[in-house]
N, CA, C and O atoms as a MOPAC input file, in Angstrom:
PM7 MOZYME 1SCF
protein

 N     18.86000 1    45.48400 1   -83.66600 1
 C     18.74100 1    45.22500 1   -82.16200 1
 C     18.16000 1    43.95700 1   -81.82400 1
 O     17.35700 1    43.25000 1   -82.43300 1
 N     18.80500 1    43.80900 1   -80.59500 1
 C     18.70600 1    42.44700 1   -80.54600 1
 C     17.66200 1    41.67800 1   -78.94100 1
 O     18.21200 1    41.87900 1   -77.85800 1
 N     16.63800 1    41.08900 1   -78.91200 1
 C     15.74500 1    40.58300 1   -77.33800 1
 C     16.92400 1    39.80200 1   -76.23800 1
 O     17.76900 1    38.94000 1   -76.47500 1
 N     16.65600 1    40.33100 1   -75.29800 1
 C     17.46800 1    39.47000 1   -74.49600 1
 C     15.90400 1    38.40900 1   -73.28700 1
 O     14.78600 1    38.88400 1   -73.09100 1
 N     16.22000 1    37.51700 1   -72.93200 1
 C     15.03900 1    37.61900 1   -72.09400 1
 C     14.84000 1    38.24900 1   -70.69500 1
 O     14.27300 1    37.52200 1   -69.87900 1
 N     15.32400 1    39.84400 1   -70.16300 1
 C     15.00200 1    40.39800 1   -69.45200 1
 C     14.13900 1    41.43600 1   -69.96600 1
 O     13.19300 1    41.80400 1   -69.26900 1
 N     14.40400 1    42.10500 1   -71.42400 1
 C     13.18000 1    42.69300 1   -71.78100 1
 C     11.77800 1    41.00100 1   -72.46500 1
 O     10.57600 1    40.92200 1   -72.72000 1
 N     12.17100 1    40.68500 1   -72.46300 1
 C     10.81300 1    39.75000 1   -73.60300 1
 C      9.51700 1    39.84300 1   -71.56300 1
 O      8.36000 1    40.21600 1   -71.36300 1
 N     10.92500 1    39.13000 1   -70.34700 1
 C      9.80400 1    39.21700 1   -68.95100 1
 C      9.61700 1    40.93200 1   -69.31100 1
 O      8.43600 1    40.99300 1   -69.65400 1
 N     10.14300 1    42.21800 1   -69.39400 1
 C      9.81800 1    43.46700 1   -69.05900 1
 C      8.19800 1    43.22200 1   -69.98500 1
 O      7.04800 1    43.15800 1   -69.54900 1
 N      8.60700 1    43.15300 1   -71.05800 1
 C      7.24400 1    43.09200 1   -71.94000 1
 C      5.75600 1    42.23400 1   -71.59500 1
 O      4.60000 1    42.51900 1   -71.90500 1
 N      6.08600 1    41.54900 1   -71.14000 1
 C      4.82000 1    40.46900 1   -71.18900 1
 C      4.76900 1    41.02600 1   -69.48300 1
 O      3.93700 1    40.52100 1   -68.72900 1
 N      5.84100 1    42.21700 1   -68.92400 1
 C      5.12700 1    42.61900 1   -67.37600 1
 C      4.06400 1    43.68100 1   -67.81100 1
 O      2.93400 1    43.87400 1   -67.36200 1
 N      4.84500 1    44.40700 1   -68.95600 1
 C      3.95900 1    45.23000 1   -69.60900 1
 C      2.45700 1    44.68500 1   -69.94900 1
 O      1.43800 1    45.29300 1   -69.61800 1
 N      2.47100 1    43.65800 1   -70.53700 1
 C      1.45900 1    43.21900 1   -70.75900 1
 C      0.12400 1    43.09800 1   -69.83100 1
 O     -1.10100 1    43.21500 1   -69.84300 1
 N      1.28400 1    42.77000 1   -68.99200 1
 C      0.04400 1    41.21500 1   -68.15600 1
 C      0.28300 1    40.20300 1   -68.42800 1
 O     -0.49300 1    39.39300 1   -67.92200 1
 N      0.71100 1    39.96700 1   -68.77000 1
 C      0.74400 1    38.07900 1   -69.60000 1
 C      1.86100 1    37.67900 1   -69.10000 1
 O      2.74000 1    38.50800 1   -68.86300 1
 N      2.10500 1    35.92900 1   -68.76200 1
 C      2.92200 1    35.95000 1   -67.71300 1
 C      3.15400 1    34.99600 1   -68.35400 1
 O      2.07300 1    34.52900 1   -68.71100 1
 N      4.69000 1    33.89300 1   -69.04900 1
 C      5.56800 1    32.94600 1   -69.33900 1
 C      5.82800 1    32.29500 1   -69.04600 1
 O      5.59800 1    32.58100 1   -67.87100 1
 N      6.44300 1    30.88400 1   -68.97700 1
 C      6.82500 1    29.90500 1   -68.64000 1
 C      7.72600 1    30.00200 1   -69.21500 1
 O      7.54800 1    30.20900 1   -70.41600 1
 N      9.32800 1    29.90400 1   -68.66300 1
 C     10.82900 1    30.37200 1   -68.98300 1
 C     10.38200 1    29.13900 1   -70.43000 1
 O     10.23400 1    29.98600 1   -71.31000 1
 N     10.09400 1    27.72400 1   -71.17100 1
 C     10.07900 1    27.92000 1   -72.20800 1
 C      9.79100 1    29.00800 1   -72.95800 1
 O     10.61800 1    29.71600 1   -73.53100 1
 N      8.05400 1    29.20300 1   -72.95000 1
 C      7.81100 1    30.27900 1   -73.48700 1
 C      8.41700 1    31.46100 1   -73.85900 1
 O      8.51000 1    31.88800 1   -75.01000 1
 N      8.92700 1    32.10000 1   -72.60300 1
 C      9.86400 1    32.80900 1   -73.00700 1
 C     10.68700 1    32.78100 1   -74.02600 1
 O     10.88200 1    33.71300 1   -74.80700 1
 N     11.32100 1    31.43800 1   -74.05200 1
 C     12.33700 1    31.69900 1   -74.49500 1
 C     12.27400 1    31.18600 1   -76.52400 1
 O     13.17000 1    31.16800 1   -77.36800 1
 N     10.95600 1    30.88800 1   -76.59600 1
 C     10.57000 1    30.24700 1   -78.46900 1
 C     10.05100 1    32.17800 1   -78.39400 1
 O     10.08000 1    32.75300 1   -79.48200 1
 N      9.70900 1    32.85400 1   -77.39500 1
 C      8.99900 1    34.13800 1   -77.79100 1
 C     10.99200 1    35.09700 1   -78.65900 1
 O     11.45600 1    35.60500 1   -79.68000 1
 N     11.28300 1    34.77600 1   -77.46500 1
 C     12.72500 1    35.64100 1   -77.34000 1
 C     12.94400 1    35.11400 1   -78.64100 1
 O     13.44600 1    35.92100 1   -79.42500 1
 N     12.60400 1    33.50200 1   -79.26800 1
 C     13.83200 1    33.74200 1   -80.71900 1
 C     12.56900 1    34.03100 1   -81.59700 1
 O     12.71200 1    33.85200 1   -82.80600 1
 N     11.59300 1    34.37100 1   -81.23400 1
 C     10.33400 1    34.66200 1   -82.41300 1
 C     10.60200 1    35.96000 1   -82.93600 1
 O     10.39300 1    36.46900 1   -84.03700 1
 N     11.10600 1    36.36300 1   -81.89700 1
 C     10.76300 1    38.00900 1   -81.16000 1
 C     11.91200 1    38.01300 1   -82.25500 1
 O     11.31100 1    37.90800 1   -83.32500 1
 N     13.68000 1    38.10400 1   -82.57900 1
 C     14.18200 1    38.41300 1   -82.52100 1
 C     14.42400 1    37.73900 1   -84.39300 1
 O     15.05500 1    38.26600 1   -85.31000 1
 N     13.73200 1    36.58800 1   -84.37900 1
 C     13.33700 1    36.89500 1   -85.51500 1
 C     12.91500 1    37.85300 1   -86.49000 1
 O     13.65200 1    38.26500 1   -87.38600 1
 N     11.30000 1    38.33500 1   -86.25300 1
 C     11.05300 1    39.65500 1   -86.34100 1
 C     12.06100 1    40.64900 1   -86.98200 1
 O     12.33000 1    40.98800 1   -88.13500 1
 N     12.52300 1    40.98600 1   -85.67400 1
 C     13.08800 1    42.05300 1   -85.55200 1
 C     14.45700 1    42.05000 1   -86.77100 1
 O     15.14900 1    42.95700 1   -87.23400 1
 N     14.42100 1    40.66100 1   -86.97400 1
 C     16.20900 1    41.20500 1   -87.46900 1
 C     15.38200 1    40.14200 1   -89.45200 1
 O     16.16000 1    39.68700 1   -90.29100 1
 N     14.17900 1    40.08300 1   -89.56900 1
 C     13.19100 1    40.77200 1   -90.52000 1
 C     13.11800 1    42.20800 1   -90.94400 1
 O     13.26100 1    42.53300 1   -92.12200 1
 N     12.82000 1    43.35500 1   -89.65500 1
 C     12.43200 1    44.59600 1   -90.07300 1
 C     13.79600 1    44.75200 1   -90.33100 1
 O     13.82200 1    45.03600 1   -91.52900 1
 N     15.02800 1    44.73300 1   -89.88700 1
 C     16.31000 1    44.73100 1   -90.14700 1
 C     16.57700 1    45.08200 1   -91.89900 1
 O     17.00100 1    46.16400 1   -92.30400 1
 N     16.19800 1    43.82800 1   -92.83900 1
 C     16.89600 1    43.82400 1   -93.67800 1
 C     15.43600 1    44.41500 1   -94.57900 1
 O     15.54000 1    44.79800 1   -95.74400 1
 N     14.67400 1    44.41200 1   -94.15000 1
 C     13.05300 1    45.24600 1   -94.64200 1
 C     14.29800 1    47.34100 1   -94.91900 1
 O     14.39100 1    48.25700 1   -95.73600 1
 N     14.93600 1    46.87800 1   -93.44600 1
 C     15.21400 1    49.41400 1   -92.97800 1
 C     16.11000 1    48.63100 1   -94.51800 1
 O     15.27800 1    49.01200 1   -95.34100 1
 N     16.95700 1    48.00800 1   -95.21000 1
 C     18.60500 1    47.70600 1   -95.94400 1
 C     17.91300 1    48.59100 1   -97.26100 1
 O     18.40100 1    49.50000 1   -97.93200 1
 N     16.39900 1    47.84100 1   -97.33800 1
 C     15.65600 1    48.38100 1   -98.90000 1
 C     15.87000 1    49.28000 1   -99.11100 1
 O     15.45100 1    50.26700 1   -98.50600 1
 N     16.94400 1    49.27100 1  -100.48600 1
 C     16.51400 1    51.05500 1  -101.36200 1
 C     15.15800 1    51.56400 1  -101.36200 1
 O     14.62500 1    50.45400 1  -101.36600 1
 N     14.53000 1    52.08000 1  -101.36100 1
 C     13.45700 1    52.70800 1  -101.32000 1
 C     13.50800 1    53.69800 1  -102.22000 1
 O     12.90400 1    54.59400 1  -101.63000 1
 N     13.79600 1    54.08200 1  -103.15000 1
 C     14.14400 1    54.85400 1  -103.13900 1
 C     13.01900 1    55.98300 1  -104.46900 1
 O     13.61200 1    57.05300 1  -104.32900 1
 N     12.51300 1    56.11500 1  -104.94100 1
 C     11.74800 1    56.12900 1  -106.24100 1
 C     10.63700 1    55.75900 1  -106.22000 1
 O      9.75800 1    55.84900 1  -107.07700 1
 N     10.63100 1    55.12400 1  -104.77700 1
 C      8.81300 1    53.69900 1  -104.65100 1
 C      8.28000 1    54.68000 1  -104.37800 1
 O      8.79200 1    55.63900 1  -103.80000 1
 N      6.65600 1    54.52900 1  -104.93300 1
 C      5.94600 1    55.38500 1  -104.10000 1
 C      5.26100 1    54.63700 1  -103.44800 1
 O      5.20900 1    53.41500 1  -103.58500 1
 N      4.63700 1    55.32800 1  -102.63600 1
 C      4.14100 1    55.37400 1  -101.15200 1
 C      2.38900 1    54.43100 1  -101.59500 1
 O      1.42500 1    54.58600 1  -102.34500 1
 N      2.95100 1    53.34300 1  -100.41000 1
 C      1.29700 1    52.73000 1  -100.61000 1
 C      0.18600 1    52.52000 1   -99.79600 1
 O     -0.10000 1    51.84500 1   -98.80700 1
 N     -0.37400 1    53.36400 1  -100.58300 1
 C     -1.41700 1    53.92300 1   -98.63600 1
 C     -2.27800 1    52.25100 1   -98.73200 1
 O     -2.21400 1    51.37400 1   -97.87000 1
 N     -2.71500 1    52.21800 1   -99.47700 1
 C     -3.98300 1    51.03600 1   -99.68300 1
 C     -3.44600 1    49.92800 1  -100.61800 1
 O     -2.54000 1    50.11500 1  -101.43000 1
 N     -4.07700 1    48.78200 1  -100.43300 1
 C     -3.63200 1    47.82600 1  -100.48700 1
 C     -4.39300 1    46.81000 1  -102.44900 1
 O     -4.16200 1    45.98000 1  -103.32900 1
 N     -5.42100 1    47.93700 1  -101.85600 1
 C     -6.69300 1    47.58800 1  -103.26700 1
 C     -7.17600 1    49.16100 1  -103.25000 1
 O     -6.94900 1    50.19300 1  -102.61900 1
 N     -7.83300 1    48.77800 1  -104.13800 1
 C     -9.26300 1    50.66400 1  -103.80500 1
 C     -9.98000 1    50.06300 1  -103.92200 1
 O    -10.43500 1    50.21300 1  -105.05500 1
 N    -10.66800 1    49.06400 1  -103.19100 1
 C    -11.75000 1    48.83200 1  -102.85800 1
 C    -12.55500 1    49.95900 1  -101.97100 1
 O    -11.94800 1    50.05700 1  -100.90500 1
 N    -13.68500 1    50.84700 1  -101.99500 1
 C    -14.38900 1    51.58900 1  -100.70800 1
 C    -15.15800 1    50.97600 1   -99.69200 1
 O    -16.31200 1    51.30900 1   -99.96500 1
 N    -15.18000 1    50.30700 1   -98.72800 1
 C    -16.43800 1    50.28600 1   -97.91800 1
 C    -17.82700 1    50.91200 1   -98.62100 1
 O    -18.01500 1    52.08700 1   -98.93300 1
 N    -18.89000 1    49.59700 1   -98.80300 1
 C    -19.69700 1    50.12500 1   -98.56600 1
 C    -20.99200 1    49.75500 1   -97.65900 1
 O    -21.64600 1    48.78500 1   -97.27800 1
 N    -20.90600 1    51.72100 1   -97.53000 1
 C    -22.54400 1    51.54500 1   -95.94700 1
 C    -23.57200 1    51.56600 1   -95.91400 1
 O    -24.62700 1    51.86400 1   -96.47500 1
 N    -23.14000 1    51.20600 1   -95.17100 1
 C    -25.36400 1    50.89000 1   -94.83600 1
 C    -25.89100 1    52.37700 1   -93.91700 1
 O    -25.41000 1    52.76400 1   -92.85200 1
 N    -27.00300 1    53.01900 1   -94.70100 1
 C    -28.07100 1    54.14900 1   -93.41300 1
 C    -27.96200 1    53.23500 1   -92.64700 1
 O    -27.89400 1    52.03600 1   -92.91800 1
 N    -27.92300 1    54.07100 1   -90.97900 1
 C    -28.67600 1    53.00800 1   -89.98500 1
 C    -30.39400 1    53.46600 1   -90.35900 1
 O    -31.01700 1    54.29100 1   -91.02800 1
 N    -30.55100 1    52.69300 1   -89.73400 1
 C    -32.32800 1    52.31200 1   -89.22700 1
 C    -33.17200 1    52.21900 1   -87.78800 1
 O    -33.82100 1    51.20200 1   -87.54100 1
 N    -33.13900 1    52.98900 1   -87.14800 1
 C    -33.95000 1    53.07200 1   -86.90600 1
 C    -35.33600 1    51.91200 1   -86.15000 1
 O    -36.50600 1    51.71600 1   -86.47700 1
 N    -34.52300 1    51.39700 1   -85.12000 1
 C    -36.41100 1    50.10300 1   -84.62700 1
 C    -36.00800 1    49.90200 1   -83.80400 1
 O    -35.01900 1    50.21400 1   -83.14100 1
 N    -37.18300 1    49.03200 1   -83.75400 1
 C    -37.57900 1    49.29600 1   -82.57100 1
 C    -37.07900 1    48.29500 1   -81.76200 1
 O    -36.78500 1    47.34200 1   -82.48300 1
 N    -36.77900 1    48.00300 1   -80.27500 1
 C    -35.92400 1    47.29300 1   -79.19200 1
 C    -36.69100 1    47.42400 1   -78.55400 1
 O    -37.58700 1    48.18400 1   -78.18800 1
 N    -35.61300 1    45.30400 1   -78.24100 1
 C    -36.83300 1    45.52500 1   -76.49800 1
 C    -35.44600 1    45.96400 1   -75.40100 1
 O    -34.23100 1    46.04800 1   -75.22200 1
 N    -37.40100 1    46.21300 1   -74.69000 1
 C    -36.27400 1    46.42700 1   -73.37900 1
 C    -34.89500 1    46.15100 1   -72.01400 1
 O    -35.10200 1    45.06700 1   -71.46900 1
 N    -34.31700 1    46.48800 1   -71.74200 1
 C    -33.65400 1    45.88500 1   -70.63000 1
 C    -33.71200 1    45.07300 1   -70.09100 1
 O    -32.84900 1    44.20600 1   -69.95100 1
 N    -34.84600 1    45.13500 1   -69.59800 1
 C    -36.07700 1    44.22900 1   -68.16300 1
 C    -36.28100 1    43.31600 1   -69.48800 1
 O    -35.56200 1    42.39300 1   -69.10600 1
 N    -36.62200 1    42.99500 1   -70.45600 1
 C    -37.48100 1    42.14800 1   -71.18400 1
 C    -35.71600 1    41.30900 1   -71.66900 1
 O    -35.43800 1    40.13000 1   -71.45000 1
 N    -34.86000 1    42.26600 1   -72.28800 1
 C    -33.64300 1    41.18800 1   -72.57800 1
 C    -33.51800 1    40.74700 1   -71.46500 1
 O    -33.33300 1    39.55300 1   -71.70300 1
 N    -33.48300 1    40.87500 1   -70.27300 1
 C    -32.33400 1    40.17500 1   -68.65100 1
 C    -33.53400 1    39.24300 1   -68.26300 1
 O    -33.64100 1    38.58700 1   -67.22600 1
 N    -34.36900 1    39.31500 1   -69.25400 1
 C    -36.10300 1    38.72000 1   -68.33700 1
 C    -35.26600 1    36.98800 1   -69.34000 1
 O    -35.11100 1    36.15100 1   -68.45000 1
 N    -34.87800 1    36.50100 1   -70.45900 1
 C    -34.61600 1    35.84800 1   -70.56400 1
 C    -32.81400 1    34.81200 1   -70.30700 1
 O    -32.38000 1    33.67100 1   -70.46200 1
 N    -32.34600 1    36.14800 1   -69.85000 1
 C    -30.81000 1    35.49300 1   -68.95700 1
 C    -31.05800 1    34.59300 1   -68.63300 1
 O    -32.20100 1    34.53600 1   -68.18000 1
 N    -30.01800 1    32.91900 1   -68.60700 1
 C    -30.03500 1    32.53000 1   -66.94400 1
 C    -29.54200 1    33.11500 1   -66.21200 1
 O    -30.25400 1    32.90700 1   -65.23000 1
 N    -28.75900 1    33.78000 1   -65.89400 1
 C    -27.93100 1    34.22200 1   -65.43700 1
 C    -28.26100 1    36.00200 1   -65.70500 1
 O    -28.05300 1    36.68400 1   -66.70900 1
 N    -28.76100 1    36.32000 1   -64.56600 1
 C    -28.34200 1    37.80100 1   -63.93000 1
 C    -28.13600 1    38.72500 1   -63.46500 1
 O    -27.75600 1    38.10000 1   -62.47500 1
 N    -27.96100 1    40.00800 1   -63.09800 1
 C    -27.20300 1    40.62700 1   -61.66200 1
 C    -27.64400 1    42.19900 1   -61.61100 1
 O    -27.01900 1    43.18200 1   -62.00700 1
 N    -28.57400 1    42.13600 1   -61.16200 1
 C    -29.29900 1    44.21400 1   -62.12500 1
 C    -29.74700 1    44.77900 1   -63.49700 1
 O    -30.83900 1    44.74200 1   -64.06300 1
 N    -28.65000 1    45.26900 1   -63.82000 1
 C    -28.50500 1    44.93100 1   -64.70100 1
 C    -27.74900 1    44.41000 1   -66.26700 1
 O    -27.52600 1    44.97500 1   -67.33800 1
 N    -27.58200 1    43.41600 1   -65.86900 1
 C    -26.34900 1    43.00300 1   -66.56300 1
 C    -26.30400 1    41.64500 1   -66.71900 1
 O    -26.79100 1    40.87100 1   -65.89400 1
 N    -25.68500 1    41.26300 1   -67.84500 1
 C    -26.26100 1    39.35200 1   -67.48300 1
 C    -24.59000 1    39.22300 1   -66.96400 1
 O    -23.61700 1    39.96300 1   -66.82000 1
 N    -25.09700 1    37.21600 1   -66.72300 1
 C    -23.97400 1    37.13000 1   -65.92800 1
 C    -23.68700 1    36.30600 1   -66.96700 1
 O    -24.53700 1    36.26300 1   -67.85600 1
 N    -22.44700 1    35.45800 1   -67.12400 1
 C    -21.67400 1    34.84000 1   -67.99400 1
 C    -21.06500 1    33.99800 1   -67.38900 1
 O    -20.90300 1    34.50400 1   -66.27800 1
 N    -20.51700 1    32.82200 1   -67.39100 1
 C    -19.73500 1    31.69400 1   -66.95300 1
 C    -17.91600 1    32.41100 1   -67.01800 1
 O    -17.63300 1    33.30100 1   -67.82000 1
 N    -17.46500 1    32.15300 1   -66.59100 1
 C    -15.28300 1    32.11400 1   -66.25700 1
 C    -15.09600 1    31.68600 1   -67.94800 1
 O    -15.55000 1    30.56000 1   -68.14900 1
 N    -14.71300 1    32.12900 1   -68.78600 1
 C    -14.19800 1    31.23900 1   -70.06400 1
 C    -13.15300 1    31.02000 1   -70.23900 1
 O    -12.82900 1    30.42900 1   -71.26900 1
 N    -11.76200 1    31.59500 1   -68.85000 1
 C    -10.78400 1    32.24600 1   -69.01700 1
 C    -10.15700 1    31.23000 1   -67.70400 1
 O    -10.72700 1    31.01900 1   -66.63300 1
 N     -8.82000 1    30.69100 1   -68.15200 1
 C     -8.23800 1    29.75600 1   -66.67300 1
 C     -7.53000 1    29.96400 1   -66.59100 1
 O     -6.56800 1    29.57900 1   -67.25500 1
 N     -7.55600 1    31.24900 1   -65.09600 1
 C     -5.59600 1    31.00600 1   -64.81700 1
 C     -5.17200 1    30.01800 1   -64.55900 1
 O     -6.04400 1    29.16000 1   -64.42700 1
 N     -3.61200 1    29.49000 1   -64.32200 1
 C     -3.22100 1    28.20600 1   -64.39800 1
 C     -2.56800 1    28.83900 1   -62.84800 1
 O     -1.90800 1    28.10700 1   -62.11000 1

């Protein structure tokens, strides 16, 4: 399967992302490289190869939840630079061009 610019634009729209023409061309090249690699993987003979469920045998070590005293919402918001009733207000961090 080969991608074209129309499909890149459709995927960008569905993802709610916007790209300029140069970025779309770069994405098209990168996505086609990825699809070519997947095609090569699909050509491999995996007959008799055991499935790999986990990369290693490590097990997550989890701790028990411990109930502890917490501060109230009012106390937490008291020290905030900006707040709006029940929420912290923060400065905008993403700038749309």
